[in-house]
VOPAGU-2260 file (C-alpha; in pm, 1 decimal, decimal comma):
REM VOPAGU-2260
SITE   aa  ch    i         X         Y         Z
SITE  MET   A    0   -2760,6     681,9    2987,3
SITE  ILE   A    1   -2736,3     528,9    2640,7
SITE  VAL   A    2   -3068,4     529,9    2457,4
SITE  THR   A    3   -3136,1     219,0    2250,1
SITE  ILE   A    4   -3381,6     124,4    1980,6
SITE  LYS   A    5   -3573,1     -72,3    2245,6
SITE  ASP   A    6   -3624,0     248,1    2445,8
SITE  VAL   A    7   -3766,2     421,6    2140,6
SITE  ALA   A    8   -3994,9     123,9    2075,3
SITE  ARG   A    9   -4116,9     109,6    2436,9
SITE  ILE   A   10   -4200,5     479,2    2465,9
SITE  SER   A   11   -4349,5     510,9    2117,6
SITE  GLY   A   12   -4559,7     198,3    2160,8
SITE  TYR   A   13   -4433,0      33,2    1846,2
SITE  SER   A   14   -4218,8    -274,6    1794,2
SITE  PRO   A   15   -3838,7    -256,8    1753,1
SITE  LEU   A   16   -3890,0    -386,4    1397,4
SITE  THR   A   17   -4113,6     -91,9    1309,9
SITE  VAL   A   18   -3866,8     153,3    1465,8
SITE  SER   A   19   -3588,8     -10,5    1264,3
SITE  ARG   A   20   -3788,5      38,2     944,6
SITE  VAL   A   21   -3819,2     410,5    1018,5
SITE  ILE   A   22   -3449,7     444,5    1095,5
SITE  ASN   A   23   -3334,5     252,1     789,0
SITE  HIS   A   24   -3609,6     371,6     552,9
SITE  SER   A   25   -3697,9      11,1     473,9
SITE  GLY   A   26   -4039,0    -154,8     456,5
SITE  TYR   A   27   -4380,2       7,0     484,9
SITE  VAL   A   28   -4457,1     240,1     775,0
SITE  SER   A   29   -4762,8     468,7     780,9
SITE  ILE   A   30   -4713,3     846,3     785,4
SITE  LYS   A   31   -4868,8     867,0    1132,1
SITE  THR   A   32   -4642,9     595,1    1274,3
SITE  ASN   A   33   -4333,3     744,7    1108,6
SITE  LYS   A   34   -4407,4    1084,4    1258,5
SITE  LYS   A   35   -4470,3     943,9    1608,3
SITE  ILE   A   36   -4147,2     739,2    1613,8
SITE  LYS   A   37   -3939,3    1034,4    1491,9
SITE  GLN   A   38   -4091,0    1254,0    1764,3
SITE  VAL   A   39   -3986,0    1002,6    2030,7
SITE  MET   A   40   -3637,1     973,0    1878,0
SITE  LYS   A   41   -3601,1    1351,0    1898,3
SITE  GLN   A   42   -3740,2    1357,9    2252,8
SITE  LEU   A   43   -3489,8    1092,6    2368,1
SITE  ASP   A   44   -3205,4    1242,7    2160,0
SITE  TYR   A   45   -3165,6     900,5    2001,3
SITE  VAL   A   46   -2889,5     868,1    1740,6
SITE  PRO   A   47   -2891,8     550,5    1525,4
SITE  ASN   A   48   -2581,7     333,5    1542,5
SITE  ALA   A   49   -2402,7     409,6    1215,2
SITE  ILE   A   50   -2215,0      79,3    1218,7
SITE  ALA   A   51   -2534,3    -117,4    1263,9
SITE  GLN   A   52   -2698,2      78,7     982,4
SITE  ASP   A   53   -2409,0       9,1     749,4
SITE  LEU   A   54   -2412,7    -360,2     832,7
SITE  SER   A   55   -2786,9    -378,9     767,6
SITE  LYS   A   56   -2719,9    -239,4     421,2
SITE  GLY   A   57   -2424,7    -471,9     367,4
SITE  LYS   A   58   -2184,3    -175,8     341,0
SITE  THR   A   59   -1932,4     -16,6     574,7
SITE  HIS   A   60   -1804,6     250,5     334,9
SITE  LYS   A   61   -1457,1     164,9     463,2
SITE  ILE   A   62   -1158,3      45,6     263,4
SITE  GLY   A   63    -869,6    -118,6     446,9
SITE  VAL   A   64    -520,7     -42,1     317,3
SITE  VAL   A   65    -264,9    -301,6     423,8
SITE  LEU   A   66      60,0    -111,3     461,4
SITE  PRO   A   67     384,6    -272,7     585,8
SITE  HIS   A   68     521,8      66,4     695,8
SITE  LEU   A   69     572,7     425,5     579,3
SITE  ARG   A   70     951,1     435,2     607,5
SITE  HIS   A   71    1002,5     402,0     231,9
SITE  SER   A   72     882,6     648,5     -30,7
SITE  TYR   A   73     708,1     367,6    -223,0
SITE  PHE   A   74     446,2     339,2      48,7
SITE  SER   A   75     408,8     709,9     123,1
SITE  GLN   A   76     357,6     789,7    -246,1
SITE  MET   A   77     119,4     496,6    -289,6
SITE  LEU   A   78     -83,5     609,5      12,6
SITE  LEU   A   79     -99,7     964,7    -123,2
SITE  GLY   A   80    -262,8     835,0    -440,7
SITE  ILE   A   81    -504,4     611,8    -248,5
SITE  MET   A   82    -613,2     902,5     -27,9
SITE  ASP   A   83    -662,9    1130,2    -329,1
SITE  ALA   A   84    -887,2     866,4    -487,9
SITE  ALA   A   85   -1081,0     809,8    -163,9
SITE  LEU   A   86   -1160,1    1182,0    -132,9
SITE  GLN   A   87   -1354,2    1157,3    -458,2
SITE  THR   A   88   -1575,4     875,9    -325,0
SITE  GLU   A   89   -1801,5     796,2     -31,1
SITE  TYR   A   90   -1536,6     569,6     119,1
SITE  SER   A   91   -1308,1     633,1     413,9
SITE  VAL   A   92    -964,8     471,9     440,2
SITE  THR   A   93    -841,8     268,6     735,1
SITE  LEU   A   94    -467,1     205,6     754,9
SITE  LEU   A   95    -378,0    -151,6     849,3
SITE  PRO   A   96      -8,9    -170,9     947,9
SITE  SER   A   97     147,9    -511,6     893,2
SITE  GLU   A   98     529,8    -503,8     891,9
SITE  TYR   A   99     488,5    -805,7     659,0
SITE  ASP   A  100     350,4   -1009,8     949,5
SITE  SER   A  101     152,5   -1290,1     783,2
SITE  THR   A  102     -58,2   -1345,7    1095,7
SITE  LEU   A  103    -168,1    -982,6    1094,5
SITE  GLU   A  104    -239,4    -990,7     722,9
SITE  MET   A  105    -456,0   -1300,6     764,6
SITE  HIS   A  106    -638,5   -1119,7    1044,5
SITE  TYR   A  107    -720,9    -835,6     803,5
SITE  LEU   A  108    -849,4   -1087,1     549,5
SITE  GLU   A  109   -1069,2   -1240,6     817,7
SITE  GLN   A  110   -1203,8    -891,8     891,6
SITE  LEU   A  111   -1295,6    -861,7     524,6
SITE  LYS   A  112   -1471,8   -1197,2     552,6
SITE  ARG   A  113   -1672,4   -1059,9     848,8
SITE  LYS   A  114   -1769,2    -756,8     634,9
SITE  GLU   A  115   -1576,0    -507,6     849,8
SITE  TYR   A  116   -1447,3    -353,6     526,0
SITE  ASP   A  117   -1597,3    -322,1     180,3
SITE  GLY   A  118   -1259,3    -411,6      31,9
SITE  LEU   A  119    -884,2    -432,8      93,9
SITE  ILE   A  120    -585,8    -284,3     -87,5
SITE  PHE   A  121    -254,2    -464,8     -36,1
SITE  THR   A  122      30,3    -221,9    -109,8
SITE  SER   A  123     269,1    -510,5     -38,8
SITE  ARG   A  124     239,8    -841,9     140,5
SITE  GLY   A  125     399,2   -1112,4     348,1
SITE  ILE   A  126     140,8   -1379,7     264,5
SITE  SER   A  127     111,1   -1549,5     -73,8
SITE  LEU   A  128     -96,9   -1435,8    -369,6
SITE  SER   A  129    -281,3   -1767,9    -344,1
SITE  GLN   A  130    -399,1   -1675,2       4,3
SITE  LEU   A  131    -524,6   -1339,3    -122,2
SITE  THR   A  132    -709,2   -1509,6    -405,6
SITE  GLN   A  133    -893,3   -1738,4    -162,9
SITE  TYR   A  134   -1051,1   -1435,3       7,6
SITE  THR   A  135   -1176,1   -1252,1    -303,5
SITE  LYS   A  136   -1510,5   -1431,3    -261,0
SITE  TYR   A  137   -1567,7   -1222,7      52,4
SITE  GLY   A  138   -1504,3    -885,3    -110,8
SITE  PRO   A  139   -1282,0    -701,5    -358,6
SITE  ILE   A  140    -905,3    -718,0    -302,6
SITE  VAL   A  141    -656,2    -507,7    -498,6
SITE  CYS   A  142    -285,1    -589,6    -496,9
SITE  CYS   A  143     -24,3    -332,2    -601,6
SITE  GLU   A  144     191,9    -573,4    -798,2
SITE  ASN   A  145     173,1    -794,1   -1104,1
SITE  PRO   A  146     -40,2   -1093,1    -992,9
SITE  GLY   A  147      76,9   -1306,8   -1284,0
SITE  LYS   A  148    -173,8   -1584,5   -1348,7
SITE  LYS   A  149    -359,9   -1526,4   -1023,2
SITE  HIS   A  150    -713,4   -1393,4   -1061,5
SITE  LEU   A  151    -661,9   -1074,0    -864,9
SITE  THR   A  152    -741,4    -712,9    -942,3
SITE  ALA   A  153    -411,1    -524,3    -958,9
SITE  ALA   A  154    -262,1    -179,4   -1007,5
SITE  PHE   A  155     112,4    -176,8   -1058,9
SITE  SER   A  156     407,8     -33,5   -1247,1
SITE  ASP   A  157     567,6    -252,8   -1514,8
SITE  ARG   A  158     927,1    -186,0   -1416,3
SITE  LYS   A  159    1094,7    -422,6   -1661,1
SITE  ALA   A  160    1141,0    -181,7   -1952,9
SITE  ALA   A  161    1291,3      90,6   -1731,3
SITE  TYR   A  162    1523,3    -151,6   -1551,5
SITE  ILE   A  163    1640,8    -313,4   -1873,3
SITE  GLN   A  164    1717,8      30,7   -2014,7
SITE  ALA   A  165    1910,7     131,4   -1701,0
SITE  PHE   A  166    2112,1    -191,9   -1692,5
SITE  THR   A  167    2184,3    -170,2   -2065,2
SITE  TRP   A  168    2320,7     181,0   -2015,4
SITE  LEU   A  169    2543,8      59,1   -1731,9
SITE  LYS   A  170    2672,6    -230,3   -1940,9
SITE  ASP   A  171    2736,2      -7,0   -2244,1
SITE  HIS   A  172    2947,2     217,5   -2021,3
SITE  SER   A  173    3151,1     -79,2   -1892,5
SITE  ILE   A  174    3009,6     -54,9   -1540,7
SITE  ALA   A  175    3079,5    -387,5   -1371,8
SITE  LYS   A  176    3117,3    -314,0    -999,4
SITE  ILE   A  177    2766,9    -233,8    -879,2
SITE  VAL   A  178    2596,1    -220,1    -540,8
SITE  PHE   A  179    2224,3    -301,9    -517,4
SITE  LEU   A  180    2024,9    -168,1    -224,9
SITE  PHE   A  181    1690,0    -339,4    -159,4
SITE  SER   A  182    1421,2    -330,1     107,2
SITE  ARG   A  183    1384,5    -709,3     123,8
SITE  PRO   A  184    1587,8   -1010,7       8,6
SITE  ALA   A  185    1501,4   -1194,2    -312,6
SITE  THR   A  186    1380,2   -1499,7    -120,6
SITE  ILE   A  187    1073,5   -1308,8       1,1
SITE  SER   A  188    1044,7   -1015,6    -240,6
SITE  MET   A  189     934,0   -1063,0    -600,6
SITE  THR   A  190    1054,6    -710,4    -681,2
SITE  THR   A  191    1407,5    -786,5    -563,7
SITE  GLN   A  192    1412,1   -1118,8    -746,7
SITE  LEU   A  193    1287,9    -967,0   -1073,9
SITE  THR   A  194    1539,3    -682,4   -1054,1
SITE  LEU   A  195    1825,9    -929,9   -1025,8
SITE  ASP   A  196    1675,5   -1144,5   -1303,0
SITE  TRP   A  197    1657,6    -846,7   -1538,1
SITE  PHE   A  198    2014,8    -750,4   -1448,7
SITE  ALA   A  199    2129,1   -1103,0   -1535,3
SITE  GLN   A  200    1929,1   -1084,9   -1857,9
SITE  VAL   A  201    2126,9    -778,2   -1966,9
SITE  TYR   A  202    2467,1    -880,6   -1835,2
SITE  GLY   A  203    2427,6   -1247,9   -1920,1
SITE  HIS   A  204    2497,8   -1346,2   -1559,3
SITE  LEU   A  205    2485,1   -1216,9   -1204,8
SITE  SER   A  206    2827,6   -1056,9   -1189,8
SITE  ALA   A  207    3053,9   -1162,0    -907,0
SITE  ASN   A  208    3149,9    -793,8    -885,9
SITE  LYS   A  209    2809,3    -691,7    -754,4
SITE  HIS   A  210    2713,8    -635,3    -389,7
SITE  ILE   A  211    2361,1    -680,5    -256,4
SITE  ILE   A  212    2250,3    -516,2      65,7
SITE  THR   A  213    1895,0    -566,5     189,1
SITE  ASN   A  214    1681,8    -417,6     468,6
SITE  VAL   A  215    1748,0     -69,4     337,1
SITE  THR   A  216    1429,8     139,9     362,1
SITE  THR   A  217    1542,6     474,0     507,5
SITE  PRO   A  218    1815,9     730,7     428,7
SITE  GLN   A  219    1987,3     637,5     754,4
SITE  GLU   A  220    2009,3     275,4     642,8
SITE  GLY   A  221    2133,9     390,1     302,9
SITE  TYR   A  222    2408,3     589,6     475,4
SITE  ARG   A  223    2514,1     283,9     678,5
SITE  ALA   A  224    2510,8      68,1     365,0
SITE  ALA   A  225    2749,5     311,6     196,9
SITE  GLN   A  226    2976,5     292,1     499,9
SITE  ILE   A  227    2982,8     -88,7     483,6
SITE  ILE   A  228    3063,4     -87,2     113,0
SITE  ALA   A  229    3328,9     183,4     137,1
SITE  VAL   A  230    3518,5     -22,4     395,5
SITE  LYS   A  231    3476,1    -346,2     201,2
SITE  ASP   A  232    3541,8    -227,8    -155,0
SITE  ASN   A  233    3675,3     113,5    -259,1
SITE  THR   A  234    3646,5      36,9    -630,3
SITE  ILE   A  235    3265,7      44,6    -654,8
SITE  GLN   A  236    3149,8     222,7    -970,6
SITE  TYR   A  237    2772,5     253,5    -915,7
SITE  PHE   A  238    2497,1     222,6    -656,7
SITE  PHE   A  239    2158,6     106,3    -784,8
SITE  THR   A  240    1937,2     223,5    -499,7
SITE  ASN   A  241    1571,5     176,0    -413,7
SITE  GLY   A  242    1493,3     543,9    -358,7
SITE  ASP   A  243    1625,0     890,9    -437,9
SITE  ASP   A  244    1644,9     979,5     -68,6
SITE  ILE   A  245    1852,5     665,5     -13,1
SITE  ALA   A  246    2077,7     752,7    -308,0
SITE  ALA   A  247    2121,5    1099,1    -156,6
SITE  ALA   A  248    2224,3     942,9     175,8
SITE  VAL   A  249    2481,6     722,5      -0,3
SITE  ARG   A  250    2619,3    1031,4    -171,5
SITE  GLN   A  251    2634,8    1216,7     161,1
SITE  TYR   A  252    2846,3     944,3     319,5
SITE  TYR   A  253    3107,9     974,5      46,8
SITE  VAL   A  254    3098,4    1354,2      77,4
SITE  ASP   A  255    3142,2    1334,6     455,4
SITE  GLN   A  256    3438,7    1100,7     417,4
SITE  HIS   A  257    3594,0    1311,0     138,0
SITE  LEU   A  258    3584,4    1011,3     -94,5
SITE  PRO   A  259    3516,7    1009,5    -469,7
SITE  ILE   A  260    3139,8     981,8    -518,5
SITE  PRO   A  261    3040,0     673,4    -718,9
SITE  GLY   A  262    2767,3     682,1    -981,1
SITE  LEU   A  263    2413,7     675,4    -841,7
SITE  ILE   A  264    2076,3     565,6    -973,7
SITE  GLY   A  265    1775,9     651,6    -762,4
SITE  GLN   A  266    1406,9     567,0    -787,8
SITE  ASN   A  267    1064,4     720,4    -729,6
SITE  GLY   A  268    1123,7    1070,4    -869,2
SITE  GLN   A  269    1176,8    1243,2    -534,2
SITE  VAL   A  270    1302,0    1596,1    -475,5
SITE  ALA   A  271    1653,1    1466,6    -399,6
SITE  SER   A  272    1698,4    1351,0    -759,1
SITE  VAL   A  273    1636,9    1705,2    -882,2
SITE  THR   A  274    1832,3    1899,6    -622,0
SITE  LEU   A  275    2135,5    1666,6    -636,2
SITE  ASN   A  276    2109,6    1580,2   -1005,9
SITE  ILE   A  277    2077,0    1207,0    -937,7
SITE  PRO   A  278    1941,5     997,0   -1228,1
SITE  THR   A  279    1613,1     841,8   -1120,8
SITE  ILE   A  280    1353,9     589,1   -1236,8
SITE  ASN   A  281    1008,6     732,0   -1167,8
SITE  HIS   A  282     746,1     459,6   -1125,9
SITE  HIS   A  283     461,6     709,7   -1060,1
SITE  TYR   A  284     348,7     532,4    -745,2
SITE  ALA   A  285      98,1     803,7    -651,2
SITE  GLN   A  286     -85,1     740,0    -978,5
SITE  ILE   A  287     -82,1     365,4    -910,3
SITE  GLY   A  288    -227,8     428,4    -564,9
SITE  CYS   A  289    -505,0     634,6    -724,2
SITE  GLN   A  290    -579,0     356,2    -972,2
SITE  SER   A  291    -599,0      93,4    -699,0
SITE  ARG   A  292    -938,8     216,3    -584,6
SITE  ILE   A  293   -1208,5     -35,0    -497,5
SITE  LYS   A  294   -1487,0     -23,0    -750,9
SITE  LYS   A  295   -1840,2      23,8    -625,1
SITE  SER   A  296   -2063,1    -279,9    -614,2
SITE  LYS   A  297   -2359,4    -284,9    -850,0
SITE  ASN   A  298   -2586,1    -402,4    -567,9
């Protein structure tokens, strides 16, 4: 049988409001009454509902982390940093998988509105920044990207300088035939769009000699992308990949087929870049995840 606060009130002879004051340490209760109610709670083995207690205090001590998936190192490194930060606080972390489904993401925002979380961290998103901004009145929201002119708290890596340097090096070495591997197309990913913009800024145009392959998030998909390119164009000079593990998979395809290995640029500073001597751009995502913590309310 589940013991409720009403059972404690009935047996102790006090009102549910008085019992609630004892449980939540709120409002005046005499020493005698406090002692009597606690004796009945012990007798009935009554355990207060933690969720109800948190709601009465206006806190859940839970942070929701909206995570499209964990198939790419960006998200796994980001999550590592978030978890490290959470361990130093009173907050627990709830993973909210989205697969960029805008309906799901709106559902998580509605949960924030209902105070089911003390805050949300969006590691990436399918909905617009404007939609995120509309919900900041219900609780803190952190986005892991540059929010531009939107009034959003953010923790992100400014990739421009590193990308410009990488593209300048490629141009200085007369590298024209390049393959870009991205997780999402430019029409829905600001990261993809900015990368291509910065490439055009260095090269003066988006070279007709480039290839763009999207929906590449795993080494297996990187391997298949290399296969597609090798059949289509055997004069590729460089692959600009979205992860060291993906760059390693591209390399492995060329090794398996006994083909000359093109130049490779990886990202995220993974072990593969060290063991295979692949140049990489390290965005320090774990540190960004750590910095994306929700600040405590002053209330």
